TORDO-761461 format. One line per 5 residues: number of its first residue (from 0); their letters; for each residue x, y, z of C-alpha. Coordinates in Angstrom, 1 decimal. Layout:
REM TORDO-761461
NUM) a) X,Y,Z ~ ...
END
This chain:
REM TORDO-761461
0) xxxxx) 104.1,144.7,59.3 ~ 106.4,144.4,62.4 ~ 106.3,141.1,64.5 ~ 107.8,140.1,67.8 ~ 107.9,136.2,68.3
5) xxxxx) 107.9,134.8,71.4 ~ 107.7,131.3,71.2 ~ 110.0,129.2,69.1 ~ 107.7,127.4,67.3 ~ 105.6,130.7,66.0
10) xxxxx) 108.9,131.9,64.7 ~ 109.7,128.7,62.5 ~ 105.7,129.1,61.2 ~ 106.4,132.8,60.5 ~ 109.0,131.8,58.6
15) xxxxx) 108.0,128.9,56.8 ~ 105.3,131.6,55.5 ~ 108.0,134.0,54.2 ~ 107.3,136.8,56.7 ~ 110.6,136.3,58.0
20) xxxxx) 111.7,139.7,56.8 ~ 108.9,141.0,58.8 ~ 109.9,139.3,62.0 ~ 111.9,142.0,64.2 ~ 112.8,140.0,67.4
25) xxxxx) 112.3,136.5,68.5 ~ 113.1,134.7,71.9 ~ 116.4,133.6,72.8 ~ 115.9,130.2,72.1 ~ 114.5,130.8,68.6
30) xxxxx) 117.5,128.8,66.7 ~ 115.4,127.6,63.5 ~ 116.2,128.4,60.9 ~ 119.3,130.1,60.9 ~ 118.1,133.4,59.5
35) xxxxx) 116.0,133.9,63.2 ~ 119.5,133.3,65.5 ~ 120.8,136.8,64.0 ~ 117.3,139.0,65.4 ~ 117.0,140.4,68.4
40) xxxxx) 116.4,138.6,71.4 ~ 113.4,139.7,73.5 ~ 113.2,137.0,76.6 ~ 116.2,135.3,78.6 ~ 116.1,132.4,81.2
45) xxxxx) 116.0,132.7,84.4 ~ 116.9,129.5,85.5 ~ 120.4,128.7,86.5 ~ 122.7,126.6,83.3 ~ 124.1,123.2,84.6
50) xxxxx) 120.8,122.0,85.7 ~ 120.1,118.4,86.1 ~ 116.7,117.2,84.9 ~ 115.7,116.4,87.9 ~ 116.7,119.9,89.2
55) xxxxx) 115.3,121.4,86.2 ~ 111.5,119.5,86.9 ~ 112.3,121.1,90.3 ~ 112.9,124.5,89.4 ~ 110.0,124.7,87.1
60) xxxxx) 107.3,123.2,89.4 ~ 108.4,125.4,92.3 ~ 108.2,128.5,90.4 ~ 105.1,128.1,88.3 ~ 103.4,127.1,91.7
65) xxxxx) 104.5,130.6,92.8 ~ 103.0,132.0,89.4 ~ 106.8,132.6,88.4 ~ 107.6,132.5,84.7 ~ 111.1,130.8,83.9
70) xxxxx) 111.7,133.4,81.2 ~ 112.1,136.8,81.7 ~ 110.5,139.2,79.0 ~ 112.9,142.6,78.2 ~ 109.6,145.1,77.8
75) xxxxx) 112.2,147.9,76.5 ~ 113.6,145.9,73.8 ~ 110.0,144.9,73.0 ~ 109.1,148.2,73.0 ~ 112.0,149.8,70.9
80) xxxxx) 111.1,147.4,68.4 ~ 107.6,148.6,68.2 ~ 105.6,145.6,66.9 ~ 102.1,145.4,65.3 ~ 101.9,141.9,66.2
85) xxxxx) 103.4,139.6,69.0 ~ 102.8,136.0,68.7 ~ 103.0,134.2,71.9 ~ 101.3,131.0,73.9 ~ 99.2,130.4,77.0
90) xxxxx) 99.6,126.2,76.6 ~ 103.1,125.8,78.5 ~ 104.2,127.8,81.4 ~ 107.5,126.4,80.7 ~ 107.5,127.5,77.2
95) xxxxx) 107.0,131.3,77.3 ~ 106.8,134.0,79.2 ~ 103.4,134.9,80.8 ~ 100.8,135.3,78.4 ~ 99.2,138.3,80.7
100) xxxxx) 102.3,139.6,81.2 ~ 102.6,140.0,77.1 ~ 99.0,141.7,76.9 ~ 100.0,143.7,79.8 ~ 102.7,145.0,78.0
105) xxxxx) 100.9,145.5,74.4 ~ 98.3,147.2,76.1 ~ 100.8,150.2,77.3 ~ 102.9,150.3,74.0 ~ 102.0,153.2,71.6
110) xxxxx) 102.2,150.4,68.5 ~ 99.0,149.3,70.3 ~ 100.4,145.5,68.7 ~ 97.6,142.8,68.1 ~ 98.3,139.9,70.4
115) xxxxx) 97.9,136.3,69.5 ~ 98.3,133.2,71.2 ~ 99.1,129.7,69.2 ~ 97.9,127.2,71.4 ~ 97.9,123.8,69.7
120) xxxxx) 97.0,120.5,71.8 ~ 96.8,118.2,68.2 ~ 98.3,117.7,65.4 ~ 95.5,119.0,63.2 ~ 95.3,122.3,65.3
125) xxxxx) 99.3,123.0,64.7 ~ 97.7,123.3,60.8 ~ 95.3,125.3,62.0 ~ 97.8,127.6,63.0 ~ 99.1,128.2,59.7
130) xxxxx) 95.8,129.5,58.8 ~ 95.4,132.0,62.0 ~ 98.8,133.6,60.8 ~ 97.8,134.0,57.4 ~ 94.4,135.6,58.1
135) xxxxx) 96.5,138.3,60.3 ~ 99.3,138.6,57.8 ~ 97.7,138.5,54.3 ~ 99.6,135.4,53.9 ~ 96.7,132.8,52.5
140) xxxxx) 98.9,131.6,50.0 ~ 101.8,130.6,51.6 ~ 99.7,128.7,54.3 ~ 97.8,127.0,51.8 ~ 100.8,126.3,50.3
145) xxxxx) 102.3,124.7,53.3 ~ 99.1,122.9,54.4 ~ 99.0,121.1,51.4 ~ 102.4,120.1,51.4 ~ 102.4,118.8,54.8
150) xxxxx) 98.9,116.6,54.0 ~ 100.7,115.1,51.2 ~ 103.3,114.2,53.4 ~ 101.4,112.7,55.9 ~ 99.2,110.7,53.0
155) xxxxx) 102.2,109.8,51.6 ~ 103.4,107.9,55.1 ~ 99.8,106.4,55.6 ~ 100.0,105.2,52.2 ~ 102.8,103.4,52.3
160) xxxxx) 101.8,102.0,56.0 ~ 98.6,100.8,54.1 ~ 100.2,98.8,51.5 ~ 102.2,96.8,53.1 ~ 99.4,96.1,55.7
165) xxxxx) 101.9,96.3,58.6 ~ 100.9,95.8,62.1 ~ 101.4,98.8,64.5 ~ 104.3,98.9,66.9 ~ 103.8,99.5,70.8
170) xxxxx) 105.6,102.8,71.6 ~ 106.7,104.2,74.7 ~ 107.4,108.2,74.1 ~ 109.2,109.8,76.7 ~ 109.2,113.6,77.4
175) xxxxx) 111.4,113.8,80.3 ~ 113.0,111.1,82.7 ~ 113.6,112.3,86.0 ~ 111.0,112.1,86.8 ~ 109.5,110.1,84.0
180) xxxxx) 106.9,112.0,81.7 ~ 105.2,110.4,78.9 ~ 104.7,112.5,75.7 ~ 101.1,113.9,75.3 ~ 99.3,116.4,73.2
185) xxxxx) 100.3,115.8,69.2 ~ 102.6,113.1,69.8 ~ 100.4,110.2,69.9 ~ 99.0,111.3,67.0 ~ 102.3,111.3,65.2
190) xxxxx) 103.1,107.9,66.4 ~ 99.6,106.4,65.2 ~ 100.6,108.0,61.7 ~ 104.2,106.6,62.2 ~ 102.4,103.0,62.4
195) xxxxx) 102.4,102.7,66.1 ~ 100.8,103.2,68.8 ~ 101.4,105.1,72.0 ~ 100.8,102.5,75.0 ~ 100.4,105.6,77.5
200) xxxxx) 99.9,108.8,75.8 ~ 96.7,110.4,74.9 ~ 96.2,112.4,72.1 ~ 95.2,115.8,72.9 ~ 95.8,115.6,76.4
205) xxxxx) 98.5,116.9,78.5 ~ 102.0,115.3,79.1 ~ 101.6,113.2,82.3 ~ 104.4,112.1,85.0 ~ 104.1,108.2,85.2
210) xxxxx) 106.4,105.5,86.7 ~ 108.7,103.0,85.4 ~ 106.5,100.3,87.1 ~ 103.6,101.3,85.1 ~ 106.1,101.9,81.9
215) xxxxx) 107.1,98.2,82.1 ~ 103.3,97.4,82.6 ~ 102.6,98.8,79.3 ~ 105.4,96.6,77.4 ~ 106.5,98.5,74.8
220) xxxxx) 108.1,97.3,71.8 ~ 110.1,100.7,71.1 ~ 110.9,103.4,73.6 ~ 111.8,106.9,72.1 ~ 113.5,109.1,74.0
225) xxxxx) 112.5,112.7,73.4 ~ 113.4,114.7,76.1 ~ 111.4,118.1,76.0 ~ 113.5,120.9,74.4 ~ 116.8,118.3,73.8
230) xxxxx) 118.7,117.4,70.6 ~ 119.6,113.7,70.1 ~ 123.3,113.4,71.5 ~ 121.4,114.9,74.7 ~ 118.7,112.4,74.7
235) xxxxx) 120.9,109.8,74.1 ~ 123.0,110.7,77.2 ~ 119.7,111.1,79.3 ~ 118.2,107.3,77.9 ~ 122.1,106.3,79.0
240) xxxxx) 121.6,107.5,82.6 ~ 118.2,105.4,82.9 ~ 119.4,102.7,81.0 ~ 118.4,99.8,84.0 ~ 115.1,101.1,84.0
245) xxxxx) 115.0,101.5,80.2 ~ 115.5,97.8,80.1 ~ 113.0,96.6,82.5 ~ 110.3,97.8,80.2 ~ 111.1,94.5,78.0
250) xxxxx) 111.3,97.1,75.0 ~ 113.8,95.6,72.0 ~ 115.1,99.2,70.9 ~ 115.4,102.4,72.2 ~ 115.8,105.3,70.1
255) xxxxx) 117.0,109.1,71.0 ~ 115.5,112.1,68.7 ~ 116.1,115.5,68.4 ~ 112.7,116.4,70.6 ~ 113.7,120.2,70.4
260) xxxxx) 113.8,120.2,66.4 ~ 110.7,117.7,65.7 ~ 108.5,117.3,68.8 ~ 108.9,119.7,71.3 ~ 107.6,122.6,69.1
265) xxxxx) 104.3,122.2,67.4 ~ 105.8,124.0,63.7 ~ 106.0,123.2,60.4 ~ 108.6,120.8,61.4 ~ 106.5,118.0,63.3
270) xxxxx) 106.5,116.5,59.7 ~ 109.7,115.8,59.6 ~ 109.0,114.1,63.1 ~ 106.4,112.1,61.5 ~ 108.8,110.7,58.9
275) xxxxx) 112.0,110.2,61.4 ~ 109.1,108.0,63.1 ~ 108.0,106.1,60.5 ~ 111.8,105.2,59.7 ~ 112.3,104.5,63.4
280) xxxxx) 109.3,102.4,63.7 ~ 109.6,100.6,60.2 ~ 113.3,101.0,59.0 ~ 112.4,98.6,56.0 ~ 109.6,100.5,54.4
285) xxxxx) 111.4,104.0,55.0 ~ 114.9,103.4,54.6 ~ 116.4,107.0,54.5 ~ 116.4,108.6,57.9 ~ 115.1,112.4,57.4
290) xxxxx) 117.2,113.2,60.8 ~ 119.5,111.8,63.5 ~ 118.0,108.9,65.5 ~ 120.6,107.7,68.0 ~ 119.8,103.9,68.9
295) xxx) 121.2,102.4,72.4 ~ 122.5,98.9,72.7 ~ 120.1,96.6,75.2
END
């Protein structure tokens, strides 16, 4: 089978299921695992480089209001790859090329590829995506193994918290700083599983724009800086630029994490994000951080 992946979390899932040798094309943002980076790119970013967070937000809103995608699909490149399966998404116009454009292209290709959209809104649905891909690619054993290992890691974190009888920590998850957005979808669930409760985000619901006054009124104990698509170092710099607003929330800690790797993409590495959150919220119970977490001085 020849597979083109049009969203990074799908690429990660395909490789996690042992299907990497069948992936023939990916997006320009597919950077994990390392083997994916050398595959042909079939998309480009239409936003100019060097934009601030506020400028990115404005550009994205303007383009989506006009019905324009922020990624451009190289239809000729896809056609030359002759895929049997194209994996994409419909959930977020910021995260991938237009689903309708993909469907239209697939209908014109001689290879007549099947198109599947992976659109999880909850942590459980991200696990369900493994089963979806397994049914299309005859990788049921690999999917079962992945799901079993993921559930075991979730259970290990929750069991440790339950045995310690630890009170949940009030958490504000910042998905964007300018303007302020609080995380939604699967992130509030990850926070709950990690021994916290999200003071503003709603499980399974879209990320919502908020104000700093609302964030302060929510009285978080810990703020997790996880701007969408950014690594920990960039998240730290974004948080630094809003240090006054963060202090005004009354939080005792502000921690920047790699959202691109562990939170923005609803793929196999969400379990690493869960374990990272458990370390941030309860470092005495989870002493070994599975990934980088940068704490801002307050």
